[in-house]
N, CA, C and O of each residue as an XYZ file, in Angstrom:
548
protein
N       0.857     -1.174      0.000
C       0.000      0.000      0.000
C       0.897      1.229      0.000
O       1.882      1.305      0.735
N       0.533      2.182     -0.838
C       1.234      3.459     -0.874
C       0.254      4.570     -0.510
O      -0.947      4.341     -0.372
N       0.789      5.767     -0.360
C      -0.069      6.918     -0.051
C      -1.151      7.092     -1.112
O      -2.256      7.534     -0.799
N      -0.848      6.753     -2.352
C      -1.834      6.889     -3.428
C      -3.023      5.948     -3.245
O      -4.113      6.224     -3.748
N      -2.823      4.842     -2.531
C      -3.897      3.864     -2.302
C      -4.811      4.229     -1.135
O      -5.915      3.698     -1.018
N      -4.355      5.128     -0.281
C      -5.060      5.395      0.977
C      -6.501      5.865      0.783
O      -7.383      5.342      1.465
N      -6.797      6.822     -0.107
C      -8.203      7.225     -0.254
C      -9.121      6.064     -0.640
O     -10.236      5.958     -0.129
N      -8.656      5.195     -1.540
C      -9.476      4.048     -1.936
C      -9.623      3.051     -0.788
O     -10.697      2.482     -0.592
N      -8.550      2.838     -0.031
C      -8.626      1.932      1.120
C      -9.593      2.484      2.165
O     -10.400      1.743      2.726
N      -9.507      3.782      2.422
C     -10.428      4.398      3.384
C     -11.877      4.280      2.925
O     -12.769      4.055      3.743
N     -12.115      4.428      1.635
C     -13.478      4.268      1.112
C     -13.968      2.841      1.348
O     -15.127      2.635      1.710
N     -13.104      1.870      1.149
C     -13.456      0.474      1.405
C     -13.787      0.272      2.883
O     -14.829     -0.290      3.219
N     -12.899      0.732      3.759
C     -13.095      0.529      5.194
C     -14.324      1.268      5.707
O     -15.027      0.765      6.584
N     -14.592      2.457      5.169
C     -15.726      3.256      5.632
C     -17.047      2.535      5.407
O     -17.962      2.656      6.221
N     -17.157      1.803      4.337
C     -18.398      1.107      4.037
C     -18.471     -0.301      4.582
O     -19.404     -1.037      4.260
N     -17.504     -0.696      5.406
C     -17.397     -2.077      5.844
C     -18.087     -2.303      7.183
O     -17.739     -1.677      8.184
N     -19.054     -3.187      7.193
C     -19.734     -3.564      8.429
C     -18.760     -4.329      9.323
O     -17.984     -5.155      8.842
N     -18.805     -4.050     10.627
C     -17.969     -4.764     11.576
C     -16.579     -4.194     11.758
O     -15.781     -4.746     12.515
N     -16.275     -3.100     11.081
C     -14.959     -2.473     11.175
C     -15.133     -1.080     11.759
O     -15.952     -0.298     11.277
N     -14.369     -0.771     12.790
C     -14.481      0.534     13.451
C     -13.380      1.467     12.979
O     -12.204      1.104     12.982
N     -13.763      2.666     12.575
C     -12.803      3.708     12.209
C     -12.876      4.826     13.234
O     -13.917      5.060     13.848
N     -11.758      5.511     13.408
C     -11.645      6.593     14.373
C     -11.083      7.821     13.676
O     -10.621      7.715     12.539
N     -11.106      8.989     14.324
C     -10.558     10.191     13.682
C      -9.117     10.023     13.195
O      -8.730     10.638     12.202
N      -8.327      9.207     13.874
C      -6.941      8.993     13.433
C      -6.859      8.177     12.150
O      -5.801      8.103     11.526
N      -7.971      7.565     11.755
C      -8.024      6.835     10.492
C      -8.390      7.781      9.357
O      -9.345      7.552      8.615
N      -7.621      8.832      9.242
C      -7.777      9.821      8.173
C      -6.681      9.572      7.143
O      -5.787      8.757      7.372
N      -6.745     10.260      6.027
C      -5.678     10.139      5.032
C      -4.336     10.453      5.687
O      -3.364      9.721      5.500
N      -4.282     11.541      6.455
C      -3.030     11.928      7.100
C      -2.579     10.885      8.130
O      -1.393     10.563      8.211
N      -3.511     10.370      8.901
C      -3.173      9.369      9.911
C      -2.654      8.080      9.299
O      -1.674      7.511      9.779
N      -3.306      7.619      8.239
C      -2.863      6.391      7.572
C      -1.534      6.628      6.864
O      -0.660      5.762      6.888
N      -1.371      7.789      6.235
C      -0.076      8.116      5.609
C       1.048      8.057      6.644
O       2.119      7.516      6.369
N       0.807      8.606      7.822
C       1.810      8.597      8.887
C       2.134      7.154      9.299
O       3.294      6.814      9.530
N       1.106      6.317      9.389
C       1.308      4.907      9.734
C       2.166      4.218      8.676
O       3.086      3.470      9.008
N       1.865      4.471      7.407
C       2.633      3.858      6.319
C       4.084      4.324      6.331
O       4.990      3.536      6.059
N       4.309      5.585      6.639
C       5.679      6.107      6.714
C       6.473      5.420      7.827
O       7.668      5.168      7.673
N       5.818      5.122      8.933
C       6.489      4.461     10.066
C       6.666      2.966      9.826
O       7.502      2.332     10.469
N       5.897      2.405      8.919
C       5.905      0.965      8.650
C       5.937      0.706      7.143
O       5.022      0.081      6.607
N       6.978      1.180      6.454
C       6.994      1.091      4.992
C       7.040     -0.354      4.483
O       7.734     -1.210      5.033
N       6.281     -0.590      3.418
C       6.323     -1.871      2.731
C       5.641     -3.021      3.433
O       5.844     -4.175      3.053
N       4.831     -2.744      4.453
C       4.203     -3.821      5.220
C       2.704     -3.955      4.970
O       2.133     -5.007      5.255
N       2.063     -2.932      4.452
C       0.610     -2.936      4.241
C       0.304     -3.233      2.779
O       1.167     -3.087      1.913
N      -0.923     -3.649      2.513
C      -1.250     -4.132      1.172
C      -2.677     -3.753      0.775
O      -3.561     -3.630      1.623
N      -2.880     -3.574     -0.519
C      -4.221     -3.474     -1.094
C      -4.336     -4.526     -2.185
O      -3.336     -4.932     -2.777
N      -5.543     -4.957     -2.443
C      -5.827     -5.861     -3.555
C      -6.771     -5.130     -4.495
O      -7.823     -4.640     -4.083
N      -6.388     -5.062     -5.747
C      -7.216     -4.416     -6.765
C      -7.674     -5.447     -7.786
O      -6.896     -6.298     -8.215
N      -8.919     -5.364     -8.166
C      -9.470     -6.135     -9.277
C     -10.048     -5.138    -10.256
O     -10.896     -4.320     -9.899
N      -9.589     -5.207    -11.489
C     -10.024     -4.264    -12.521
C      -9.846     -2.818    -12.062
O     -10.684     -1.963    -12.350
N      -8.748     -2.547    -11.347
C      -8.424     -1.199    -10.907
C      -9.125     -0.736     -9.648
O      -8.827      0.345     -9.139
N     -10.051     -1.530     -9.133
C     -10.819     -1.142     -7.943
C     -10.279     -1.869     -6.714
O     -10.026     -3.073     -6.763
N     -10.103     -1.137     -5.611
C      -9.654     -1.766     -4.367
C     -10.783     -2.634     -3.819
O     -11.875     -2.149     -3.522
N     -10.492     -3.930     -3.692
C     -11.476     -4.866     -3.144
C     -11.014     -5.456     -1.819
O     -11.760     -6.176     -1.155
N      -9.774     -5.144     -1.440
C      -9.245     -5.607     -0.167
C      -8.116     -4.708      0.282
O      -7.409     -4.122     -0.538
N      -7.950     -4.604      1.585
C      -6.866     -3.782      2.126
C      -6.533     -4.258      3.532
O      -7.391     -4.757      4.260
N      -5.265     -4.092      3.896
C      -4.809     -4.455      5.237
C      -3.639     -3.566      5.627
O      -2.706     -3.370      4.849
N      -3.699     -3.035      6.830
C      -2.576     -2.284      7.393
C      -1.756     -3.233      8.258
O      -2.309     -4.053      8.992
N      -0.435     -3.116      8.166
C       0.453     -3.923      8.996
C       1.597     -3.059      9.490
O       2.093     -2.189      8.775
N       2.007     -3.311     10.716
C       3.131     -2.584     11.288
C       3.638     -3.315     12.509
O       3.114     -4.366     12.877
N       4.664     -2.757     13.139
C       5.196     -3.372     14.349
C       5.859     -2.330     15.230
O       6.151     -1.212     14.805
N       6.086     -2.734     16.473
C       6.740     -1.860     17.448
C       8.161     -2.327     17.747
O       8.787     -1.854     18.695
N       8.670     -3.257     16.936
C       9.992     -3.819     17.161
C       9.950     -5.155     17.876
O      10.922     -5.909     17.842
N       8.832     -5.455     18.525
C       8.655     -6.715     19.244
C       7.498     -7.533     18.685
O       7.633     -8.729     18.426
N       6.364     -6.872     18.505
C       5.148     -7.545     18.050
C       4.595     -6.839     16.825
O       4.695     -5.621     16.680
N       4.009     -7.641     15.953
C       3.351     -7.079     14.781
C       1.885     -6.838     15.063
O       1.290     -7.439     15.958
N       1.321     -5.941     14.272
C      -0.096     -5.603     14.395
C      -0.706     -5.510     13.008
O      -0.128     -4.906     12.104
N      -1.870     -6.110     12.846
C      -2.669     -5.914     11.643
C      -3.863     -5.062     12.031
O      -4.403     -5.186     13.130
N      -4.263     -4.203     11.121
C      -5.412     -3.327     11.339
C      -6.250     -3.296     10.063
O      -5.715     -3.357      8.956
N      -7.528     -3.204     10.226
C      -8.448     -2.955      9.108
C      -8.264     -3.945      7.952
O      -8.236     -3.548      6.786
N      -8.141     -5.214      8.279
C      -8.079     -6.238      7.232
C      -9.506     -6.445      6.741
O     -10.376     -6.871      7.500
N      -9.739     -6.143      5.475
C     -11.109     -6.200      4.960
C     -11.120     -6.531      3.476
O     -10.225     -6.144      2.724
N     -12.149     -7.253      3.078
C     -12.407     -7.584      1.675
C     -13.879     -7.290      1.416
O     -14.734     -7.630      2.234
N     -14.177     -6.664      0.291
C     -15.579     -6.371     -0.021
C     -16.368     -7.682     -0.052
O     -15.850     -8.701     -0.508
N     -17.610     -7.667      0.427
C     -18.389     -8.900      0.517
C     -18.456     -9.701     -0.785
O     -18.383    -10.929     -0.747
N     -18.593     -9.045     -1.917
C     -18.699     -9.756     -3.189
C     -17.437    -10.465     -3.635
O     -17.468    -11.252     -4.581
N     -16.330    -10.197     -2.967
C     -15.049    -10.827     -3.324
C     -14.530    -11.768     -2.244
O     -13.405    -12.260     -2.338
N     -15.327    -12.017     -1.235
C     -14.902    -12.917     -0.163
C     -14.953    -14.367     -0.634
O     -15.563    -14.689     -1.653
N     -14.302    -15.222      0.130
C     -14.233    -16.665     -0.138
C     -13.470    -16.972     -1.425
O     -13.706    -17.999     -2.062
N     -12.561    -16.085     -1.802
C     -11.687    -16.295     -2.963
C     -10.223    -16.381     -2.543
O      -9.343    -16.527     -3.392
N      -9.957    -16.294     -1.249
C      -8.585    -16.361     -0.762
C      -7.880    -15.023     -0.680
O      -6.692    -14.968     -0.361
N      -8.598    -13.936     -0.965
C      -7.977    -12.606     -0.949
C      -7.552    -12.221      0.468
O      -6.430    -11.758      0.674
N      -8.431    -12.408      1.432
C      -8.101    -12.058      2.812
C      -6.908    -12.846      3.313
O      -5.978    -12.274      3.881
N      -6.928    -14.147      3.109
C      -5.811    -14.993      3.531
C      -4.518    -14.559      2.842
O      -3.474    -14.466      3.487
N      -4.580    -14.295      1.549
C      -3.379    -13.890      0.809
C      -2.817    -12.573      1.335
O      -1.602    -12.425      1.463
N      -3.695    -11.614      1.641
C      -3.216    -10.345      2.189
C      -2.556    -10.553      3.550
O      -1.499     -9.984      3.822
N      -3.176    -11.367      4.405
C      -2.612    -11.630      5.730
C      -1.256    -12.322      5.591
O      -0.297    -11.936      6.259
N      -1.166    -13.334      4.735
C       0.102    -14.038      4.541
C       1.175    -13.101      3.999
O       2.335    -13.183      4.405
N       0.798    -12.216      3.090
C       1.734    -11.235      2.516
C       2.287    -10.342      3.619
O       3.497    -10.132      3.709
N       1.394     -9.817      4.459
C       1.820     -8.947      5.563
C       2.692     -9.704      6.555
O       3.726     -9.193      6.988
N       2.287    -10.914      6.919
C       3.048    -11.695      7.892
C       4.441    -12.036      7.378
O       5.399    -12.033      8.151
N       4.567    -12.329      6.093
C       5.888    -12.627      5.520
C       6.820    -11.428      5.666
O       7.999    -11.592      5.979
N       6.303    -10.240      5.444
C       7.129     -9.038      5.563
C       7.463     -8.717      7.019
O       8.568     -8.269      7.322
N       6.509     -8.947      7.911
C       6.789     -8.757      9.336
C       7.844     -9.760      9.811
O       8.765     -9.396     10.542
N       7.708    -11.015      9.396
C       8.679    -12.042      9.767
C      10.067    -11.684      9.259
O      11.056    -11.874      9.966
N      10.147    -11.169      8.039
C      11.437    -10.769      7.465
C      12.095     -9.655      8.274
O      13.312     -9.478      8.215
N      11.297     -8.909      9.026
C      11.840     -7.842      9.871
C      12.068     -8.311     11.314
O      12.303     -7.498     12.208
N      11.996     -9.629     11.531
C      12.303    -10.182     12.844
C      11.140    -10.238     13.809
O      11.338    -10.443     15.007
N       9.935    -10.061     13.311
C       8.743    -10.094     14.170
C       8.202    -11.522     14.206
O       7.890    -12.099     13.164
N       8.093    -12.089     15.406
C       7.686    -13.479     15.550
C       6.262    -13.695     16.019
O       5.805    -14.836     16.083
N       5.557    -12.641     16.346
C       4.158    -12.762     16.791
C       3.402    -11.534     16.323
O       3.929    -10.422     16.313
N       2.154    -11.760     15.937
C       1.338    -10.671     15.408
C      -0.046    -10.726     16.045
O      -0.550    -11.801     16.370
N      -0.648     -9.561     16.217
C      -1.979     -9.439     16.815
C      -2.888     -8.631     15.891
O      -2.428     -7.874     15.035
N      -4.188     -8.818     16.092
C      -5.191     -7.981     15.429
C      -6.335     -7.753     16.412
O      -6.693     -8.642     17.184
N      -6.899     -6.556     16.370
C      -8.112     -6.280     17.130
C      -9.303     -6.672     16.263
O      -9.378     -6.280     15.099
N     -10.233     -7.443     16.825
C     -11.461     -7.828     16.133
C     -12.619     -7.345     16.994
O     -12.671     -7.641     18.188
N     -13.543     -6.607     16.403
C     -14.702     -6.143     17.168
C     -15.411     -7.339     17.795
O     -15.624     -8.359     17.139
N     -15.772     -7.207     19.057
C     -16.367     -8.307     19.816
C     -17.629     -8.862     19.163
O     -17.924    -10.048     19.303
N     -18.373     -8.020     18.454
C     -19.623     -8.471     17.838
C     -19.462     -8.870     16.370
O     -20.460     -9.086     15.682
N     -18.231     -8.972     15.881
C     -18.001     -9.312     14.476
C     -17.761    -10.818     14.349
O     -16.622    -11.273     14.238
N     -18.855    -11.579     14.368
C     -18.776    -13.039     14.323
C     -18.130    -13.530     13.031
O     -17.367    -14.496     13.050
N     -18.427    -12.879     11.913
C     -17.858    -13.295     10.626
C     -16.334    -13.177     10.641
O     -15.635    -14.052     10.128
N     -15.824    -12.103     11.224
C     -14.369    -11.927     11.310
C     -13.751    -12.991     12.212
O     -12.684    -13.520     11.899
N     -14.400    -13.307     13.317
C     -13.867    -14.332     14.217
C     -13.750    -15.674     13.496
O     -12.760    -16.387     13.661
N     -14.757    -16.013     12.701
C     -14.710    -17.258     11.928
C     -13.530    -17.224     10.963
O     -12.788    -18.201     10.859
N     -13.350    -16.107     10.254
C     -12.233    -15.971      9.313
C     -10.896    -16.174     10.018
O     -10.082    -16.987      9.580
N     -10.664    -15.438     11.110
C      -9.367    -15.503     11.783
C      -9.109    -16.894     12.350
O      -7.985    -17.388     12.264
N     -10.116    -17.532     12.924
C      -9.946    -18.911     13.398
C      -9.641    -19.847     12.234
O      -8.794    -20.732     12.353
N     -10.322    -19.657     11.122
C     -10.147    -20.513      9.943
C      -8.721    -20.457      9.411
O      -8.202    -21.467      8.936
N      -8.083    -19.301      9.482
C      -6.717    -19.207      8.951
C      -5.652    -19.405     10.039
O      -4.477    -19.104      9.827
N      -6.073    -19.913     11.202
C      -5.112    -20.352     12.200
C      -4.804    -19.412     13.343
O      -3.894    -19.675     14.130
N      -5.542    -18.324     13.452
C      -5.310    -17.383     14.556
C      -6.113    -17.834     15.769
O      -7.186    -18.422     15.634
N      -5.584    -17.552     16.954
C      -6.225    -17.941     18.205
C      -6.713    -16.722     18.967
O      -6.022    -15.708     19.063
N      -7.922    -16.842     19.508
C      -8.432    -15.792     20.389
C      -7.698    -15.884     21.721
O      -7.413    -16.979     22.205
N      -7.401    -14.752     22.299
C      -6.683    -14.699     23.575
C      -7.689    -14.407     24.694
O      -7.925    -13.239     25.004
N      -8.279    -15.420     25.299
C      -9.285    -15.180     26.340
C      -8.703    -14.590     27.623
O      -9.442    -14.075     28.463
N      -7.391    -14.666     27.773
C      -6.751    -14.157     28.987
C      -6.355    -12.690     28.881
O      -5.743    -12.148     29.802
N      -6.695    -12.042     27.775
C      -6.295    -10.650     27.557
C      -7.534     -9.804     27.279
O      -8.397    -10.194     26.494
N      -7.613     -8.662     27.917
C      -8.633     -7.667     27.618
C      -7.910     -6.395     27.221
O      -6.886     -6.055     27.814
N      -8.415     -5.701     26.245
C      -7.781     -4.478     25.766
C      -8.189     -3.317     26.661
O      -9.367     -3.134     26.969
N      -7.211     -2.547     27.067
C      -7.428     -1.333     27.845
C      -6.907     -0.183     26.993
O      -5.947     -0.359     26.243
N      -7.516      0.975     27.095
C      -7.088      2.126     26.293
C      -7.144      3.391     27.135
O      -7.928      3.497     28.077
N      -6.303      4.340     26.778
C      -6.286      5.648     27.419
C      -6.124      6.687     26.324
O      -5.205      6.588     25.511
N      -6.990      7.669     26.288
C      -6.953      8.707     25.265
C      -6.138      9.889     25.764
O      -6.512     10.545     26.737
N      -5.021     10.159     25.095
C      -4.182     11.301     25.472
C      -4.607     12.577     24.770
O      -4.352     13.675     25.266
N      -5.258     12.441     23.613
C      -5.706     13.602     22.841
C      -6.983     13.218     22.100
O      -6.908     12.555     21.065
N      -8.152     13.614     22.600
C      -9.420     13.225     21.984
C      -9.536     13.609     20.507
O     -10.271     12.964     19.760
N      -8.831     14.636     20.085
C      -8.896     15.057     18.688
C      -8.077     14.159     17.767
O      -8.190     14.264     16.546
N      -7.259     13.283     18.332
C      -6.376     12.456     17.518
C      -6.594     10.971     17.765
O      -5.706     10.164     17.490
N      -7.742     10.603     18.270
C      -8.014      9.191     18.566
C      -7.864      8.326     17.345
O      -8.057      7.113     17.420
């Protein structure tokens, strides 16, 4: 994914059921994420249209995937799995041995997908958050 792909990726994510976007998920916010994590995120285009997108990055210890999504009409074709594998290969090449993703608690379809491709839910972990700047969430 490059900066040129961000508007199309945001359009995909904005219309996606089960995916939460925040003010920091702006063109500028995603561009900043890509600059900090170059070459790790991906889009899938069919006939020039973005039908899938995934953000990937790391903190030097653990990898993170964000906003992994495929348009409903293109699901069950292996696009989601291929994007995840692509991102994981690049994270692994940078020395990252474990990766996480946030999945909305009520997104049953996403849970099925992640379990199907070998990811495990962590029942012993609950996410806690603290907002340092409400305008930049």
